N, C-alpha and C positions, 0 to 999 in steps of 0.2 A: 225221702225224695218223692216228688210228684211226677207223674207221667201225663202228658197231654195227649188224649186220644184223638183219633181221626175226626170224631164228631164234636171235638172241643170240650168234652167232659174230662174230668181229672181223676186219675187213679192213684191211690197211695201205694207206693211200692213197699214190699216186705224187706226184711234183712236184719233188723235189729242194730246193735251197736257196731258190729264188725263190718258190715257192708251196706252199701246204698246210703251212707251217712256222710253229709258234707261237713267239713271242718268249718270253723268260724272264718269270716273274712278278716285277714290280718295284714299289717304292713310287712313287707319282706324283711325289714329290720328286726321284726319280733319273732321270726321263725327259727327254731332250734332243730338241727338235724336229728337229734335223738328222739324227738317227738313225732317224726314222720314215719309211718309204718312201711315195712317192706312187703308191699302187696302190689297187686295190679290196681290201677286207678285212673281217675280223670283229674286234671288240674286246670285251674283258670286264673287269669290275670284280668283285673278290671281297673278302670280309672275312676277316681272320685274327685268331686269339686272341693272348694275350700270350706264347704259346709259339711263335708263328709258324706254327701249323697252321691249315688252312682251317676256318672256323667251321662248325658244323652248322647250315646254313640250309636250310629246306624251302620248296618251292613250294606253290601253293595246293592241290595234290593230295597233299601229304605226302611228296614224293620229295626225298632229299638232293641238293643241287646242289653239294656240295663247296666251299662258301663263295661261290659265284658269286651276285652280287646284281644284276647287270645284264649284258645282252648287246646289242651294237649291231652294225650291219653296213652296208656300202655296196657296191653293185655298180658305182658310178661309178669310172672308171679312175684317178682321181688324188685322190680325196677322203678316203682313209683318214687321211692325215696331219692334215688339218684337223679331222675328226670325232674322231679319237683324242686329239688335243691339247686339244680342248674338254673331253673327259672328264678328262684329266690335270689341267688347270687347276682344274676343279671340285672335285677331290678332293685337292689338295695341302694339307699341314697348315697352311701360311700362305697365306691367300687374300686377294686384294684385288679384289673385284668387287661391284658393286652388285646385279646380278641374276645368278643362277647361270648359268654359261656352258654347262651341259649339262643335258638333261632329267632325267637320273638324280638329279642333286643337287637340282633343283627339286622332284622327286617326294619325295625324302627329307625336305627341309625342311618339306614340307606334310603329312607322314605321321607322326603321333605313335607309331604302332605300330612303324614302321620305326626311328624314333629310339630307342625303347626296346629293340628287339631288337639294335641295332648299338652300343649304348652300350658304351664301353670297347674297341671293336675298332679295329684298324688296317686299311688298305686297300692292295690291290695291283692292278695293271692288266697286261694283255698284249694282243697283237694277232696275227692270222694273215694272212699274205699270200695273196691270191687272184689268179687270172689276170685280166688286164685286157683290155677290149675295145678294138679299134682305133677311132680317131676320124677316119675318112676320109669326108668329105662328097663326094658325087658332083658332078663339075664342072658337069654340065648343070644341076643344081639351083642351085648358087652363081651361075652365069652368069645364069640366068633371074631369080633373086631380085634380083641386082644391077641388071638391066635395069628392074625394077619399083621400085627404090630401097627395098628392104626386105632384111632379113637372111634367110639360108637357113632359120634356125629359125622365123622369122615366117611364111615361105612354107609350110613343112611343117605348121605349126600351123593355118594358115588352111584348108588343103585336107585336113587330117586324116590325114597320113601320117607314119610314123616312119622315120628313117634306120636302116640296119642296126645301127649302134652303139647307138642307143637301145633297140632290141629286145633286143640282147644284154645290155645293162646290166640291164634288167628281169628277164631270164631268170636271170642270174647271182645277183642279189640274192634272188630268190624261191627259187632252188635252195639257197642257203646258209642261208636261214631253215629250210628243211626239213632240211638236214644237221644243224643245231644241235638241232632238235627231235628228230631221230632219236637223237643222242648223249645227250641229256638226257631221253629218254623223254617227249617232249611237254611238258616242264616250262617254266614261265615264272618267271624270277628275280623276287625281291622288288620291285625298283625298275623293272621293265618295266611298261608300261601293260597293262591287261587285254586290250586289243584287238590287241596285237602278235601277228602270225601268226594272227589269228582266221580261221576258216573254211578254213585251209590243211589239206590232206590229206597225210599221210605217204606218201612215194613207195615204190614197190617196190624191191627190190634191183636188179632189171634196169634200172629207170629211173635209179637212182643211178649204176650203172656207165656207162650211156650219157651221163649228164650230165657225169661226170668226164672222159670221153673228149672231149666237146665243149669243155670248159673248157681242157684241155691243148692242143687244136688251136688255140683262140683265142690262147692265150698264146704259141704257137710262131710266130704270124704276124708 
């Protein structure tokens, strides 16, 4: 994956096969659940024309998004499979669902402008593997919660503390929202909600370098 720096230079990101690697663009009809990893990740939906080329789609500021009409992400360590497959089911050519299984499709169905812009287009999806955070609960917390006949999660919620995993998940997800916005020049795709990433501030190159280092350390644990 490439990162666009503040000075418009490009940095190649590290990570190898497991992380920071985009899957191929494929039709939702060609995606099999068994092939999607249980990791944290980013996933995209794009529109293509009848020549198979990315449609010229612009965001609200007028920037070309190279056909991308939706971006989703999860910092949770095993939810990419479920979220991505919800997107896939929503955009297959033959669908059998009463209510749209993904927000991007629901937004599309309720937006006449989006329907007009995307009329006659086909769709493709892809995902990017991200480092996952460990899910190790401290034994002292689990033992104390058990003694009170509640779960560890209920105990932490009651006293207002997060386990390390929760904090890392939040950091990973926030960081990758920023990475996407850096790559696409603060753009929001057509089918994202207006408030996705609202009030986020683009990070410095130094912050991004440190963030990548921390993610690789998490993945190595």
